Steps between C-alpha positions, in 0.01 A plus 500: 500500500734745326510874449658687211707820518222698334218373718565351842228265623267648761274273702219689670410368844129540426525244216656220707279196548486307829606135494523244780838407642631163379400351839157673495557681832514857366465735205774646274509748214768409246667809355760360258708193430781413265675189368470133581602318813422244766147634564424624149682834529853636524387787720163638607372799697163504675313646794329280759206569730590402857162457666636302794754239606562238231745250356670625184488303175790265424716605202777246421821661374375855565654774716260764631537862606201592718420862587210611722339801327188540720449404863715488811732215402524124527719216617586216263576165657715293265538127550853422612595857594405774742224757455545777244362836618345704217454873551309727260705604193802285600551217246565154646643214292433131557484171306155440351543125528534508881171451687407851617223626727412871522373646828364853462558778753155636574286603209516334157724648233652457156839391375705541184676183381794450266541132413811378317591163353827462694673299227475781247422831672604725787334821615424754767230739618575843649255749650563860387337815641502824302420842644256716301662617177816292547632276224725200480660305216436126513592189312228251586312200368180630663389808693189453715334816635399455865379851586460837331565546130820424309571681175721302262541687174149569368346226715360532852472202734234507771515286814472135389633559146822337374734593216740260328751752362703413196805698610622742765224739604463815707223476760350809664251536785217697345311735733558350845754249630493154343628152574598217267634147501787459255551147366827395340526159334790348305573164344756288683819457300695173507 
């Protein structure tokens, strides 16, 4: 998916369709993907419903950045390594081809996933809070609104909406405070 300088792509959360995880143990909502790779994409962003403890799907050649966006947190148990504690709004990276089991803390929640074909792509996710009326300049592959409203030029993102900006953008919290996940993705060189 690509955006142009004159019209960045906006994906409204209300339009996202549920789809089963590859292993059938949960539900995801794909937001955007780009390029080709080991699992049919170079990179992909999606949200996942976490209705309880479950094994994650196996993605050969994929690195994942997993961020709890609703709920109290989770612990990921990765085969061959220790547990990975996941707190809300703190991105956690792990190999998608390592057997992984998610144990939820308390109530069910939701997560935001960035998946990257490790041979061709690298990336990161950062949580950003903005006080009411504050602005910030960003260079990002994707901006996902978690709470409040984000004004970006003439466009307004509501919670659950995502923008794929074509260039640097200025983001402002409109009305009350707002929170966003900022995704940066780049092709690996050499």
